[in-house]
N, C-alpha and C positions, 0 to 999 in steps of 0.2 A: 295715601301720602304718608310717609314715615313720620313718626312723632319727633318734633324738634323742640328746642328750648330757646325761644326768642324773647319772651317776656316772662317774668316770674309768675304772671297770671296763667301761663300755660300749664303750670303744675297745680294740682289740688293740694289742700292741706295735708292729705294722706300721703301724696307723692313726696311732698317736701320732707315730711317726717321719715319716710322710707329712705330718702337720699341721705339724711343725717345719720340714720342708723347704719347704713352700709359704709358711709365714710368713717364711722367710728371703728368698724371692723378693719377697714384698710389702715387706719392709724396704728392698730395693734399688729398688723401684718402687712408691711408695705409692699413686699414683692409678690406679685401675682402674675401669672403668665397666660391666663386663659384667653387673651385676645391676640395670641401669636399669629393667627391667620388674618388679622385685620390691618388695614392701612388708614391712618388718620391724617387728614389734610389740615394743616394750620395755615390759614391765609390771612395775613395781617396787612391791610391797606393803610394802617396808621401805626406809628411807633408804639411799642409795648415791650417792657422788660419782664415784669413779674407775671403778668397774665400769660404771655406766650411761653415763657420758660416753665411755668406751672403746668400748663396744658401738655407741653412736650414731655415733661418729666412724668406726669400722670400717665400719658400714653405709653411711654417706655416701661414704666413699672408694671403696666398691665400686659407687657409683651408685644404691644402693637408697634408697627413701623410708622414713622412720621415723615410726611412730605410737606412741601409748602414754601411760603416766602414770608419775609418779615419786612419787605419794602416793595411797594407796588412799582417803584421807579424801575426796577429790574425785570419787569414782566411785560406781557403783551398789552396790558392796560395802558402802558405808556404809548403804544402804537395806536391807541384808540379803541381797543377791544371793549365791548360792553360788559357790564357786570353779569348780565344774563349768560352771555357766551362763556365767560370765565367760569361761572358756577356750573354750567352744563358740562364743560370740559373736565373740571376737577371732579365732578360726580362720577365720571367714567373711571377714574383712577382710585377713588377712595371709598371707604365704607361709612365715613362720617366726616363732616366739614366743621371746623372751628373757624369763625370769621370775625374779625374786627374791621369796622369801616367807619369813616367820619360822618357819613350821611345818615340821619335819622330815617328809620324805615327800611334801610338797605338789607338788614338781616331778615326781616319778615319776607321781603321780596325774594331773597336768596332761597329761603325755605320753600317758597312756592314754585320755584323753577328747578330745584335740586331733586334728584331721585334718591338721595340718602339723607339721614338726619343732619340738621344744621344746629350748631350751638352758637348763640350770639355772644361774642366776647367783647361786646361794647359797640353800639351804633350811635355815634355823636353824643348828644346830651340826653339821649332817650333812655336806654335800658342797659343793665349789665347784670343779668340774672345769676351768673355763676358766682360773682362777687357777693351777691345777696345771700346765696346759699351758704357760702363759707362764713359770712357774717352771722347768719343764724346758728350755724354750727358752733362758732366761737362764743356767741351769747349763751347758748345752752351749756357749753363747756365751762364757762366762767361763773354762771349764775345758778346752774343746776336745774334750770327750767327755761321755758320761753314765755310762759304766761305772766301777765301783769308786770312787765318790765318798764321802768321809767327811762326813756331814751332821750338824750339831749343831742340833737344834730347841729353841728357848728360849721359855719363858713359859707361855702358856695351851695346854697340850697336851690338856686334858680337853674343852674346848668348841671349840677352834680347828679349824674345818672345813678350813682350808687345809692344816694339817699332816696331818690324816687322809687327805686326798686325795693329797697329795704322797708320803706314806709308801707308799700302795698303788701309785702310778705308778712310783716308783723301784724297787719290788720286781722289776721286769723287768731291772734293770741292776746287780745285785750290790753294793749300797751297804753302808756301815757307818753305824749311827746312834748318836748320843748324844742322850738326852732330858734336858734341863735344865729343871726346874720345881720349884715348891714342892710339898709333899706333897698339898695340896688340889687341884692341877691336873695331876696325873700323866697320862701317856698311858693311855687306857682299856685295860682288859684284853684286849678283843677284837682290838685292833690289835697288841698284843704277841703274842697267840696266832697271828695272821696271819703275823707275822714268824718265829715259832718253826716254824711249818709249812713255811715256805720256806727255813729254815736261814739266815736273815739275822741277823747279830750286832747287838746293841744294848746300850748301858749306860745307867744312869740316875743322875743326880746332881741335887743342888739348888744346886751351886756353879758359877756361870757361868765362873769363871776356870780351872776344873779341866782342861778338855780343849781349850782354845782353840788350843794349839800344834800339835795334830794335825788340826785342822778344815780342810776345803776350802771348805765352804759353811756359814756361820753364819746360820741362818734364825730371825730374831727375830720375835716376835709380841706384840701388845698384849694386856693383860689386859682382857677384854671385859666391861665393866660390865653391858651389856644382857643377858648370859647368866646373871647371878646373880639368884636369887630373894631372897636375904638380903643386904641392904646391908652388914651387919657382916662377912660372909664376904668380900665384895669389898674392904672396907677393910683386911682382914688381908693381902691379897696384892697390892694395886694397884701398889705401888712396889717390888716385890720385886727387880727387875733394872733396872740402868741401865748400859748399855755406854758407856764413854767412850774417847777416843783413847789414853790412857795404858795401857789394858788390852791394846792391840794390839801392844805392843813385840816380843813373841816369836812372832807368828803367821807362818804360811807366806806367802811372797810372793804366791802364787796365791789366797789366801783372800779370798773376797768375802762381804759382808754383804747379805743379802736381807731384805725385810720386805714383807708384803702391803699395808701402810699402811691407815688413817692411823696414824702413830706418836704416842705420848704421851711419857712420860719414859724409855722403855726404850732409846732410842738418843739420846745427847747430840748436840747440833748440831756439836760439834767433830769428831765422827766423819765428818761430811759431806765434810770437806776431805782425808780420807785416801784413798789409792788402793784401799782395801778397800771403800768405800761403793759400792753398786751399785743401791740400791733405787729411785732415780728413773728410771734406765735400765730397770730391771725393769718399772716401771709403763708406760713408753713401749712396751715390747715387747708389752704386753697388746693393743695395737691391732693389731699385725701378726698375732698369733696368733688373735685373734678374727675378723679378716678371713679367715684360712685356715679356721677352723671353720665360719663361715657359708657360705663358698663350697663347702666339702666337703659339708655337710648338704643344700645345695640342688643337689648333683650337678654342680657347675660345675668342681671341681678334684679 
């Protein structure tokens, strides 16, 4: 079975560092055409702007051709075709599949029925490993290291697949975590047990201002309306945090603010003009990291 990237745990620490090094090379030289004989299928069963465009741009910069869809409503899925049959069919046409799907576990299942590598571009509230790798790349770029970083994760820690994946990946590098969330959106128990087993310290708070002065990376997340089954539950927490520039008066000079985007009201626009804002560069970094992942899974780097 070809190697896929479904969970960040599919990559060893060595593979993670290899991807980051290759991404750094691609950042210095964006246009490579060594995949000109390859076809990449980007199949998105759930809306996406940044991730889809980032993968498509990465594929194009590597010289590959891109096929796929960005809305399952216009495909045979609408006629009742099973995920298995869709993946089998796409495997016949492409050398690698990039898939986003709203159901947890769908990406793992796709990798088991596909005859080509599968990259999970997000499966429900479960995992988003390529976002994690670009987050690691950005952390290393801004801090000069990955070891012993103090990371403050803010917002939707219950449903946020980006924070779940990042927590697992950073466990290789002796981090310290702060989890800032309302009671309803706390980090799930299994992830805290994972940290306990590895002896990684973390603290929990509902107050955004409480630990900003010790933070190296402030990882903001949006409260995701689409993950709530009860609209009233969403209304209770939707505007719970809003970071503005005045709150940054006592932060460390090296502190950088990351966000997987899109943002709503959780980061005020006046933060964009501070030296701590790094989320737009973070999004750009996704292209270099995804170029590295595609190249690696196709055995080219």
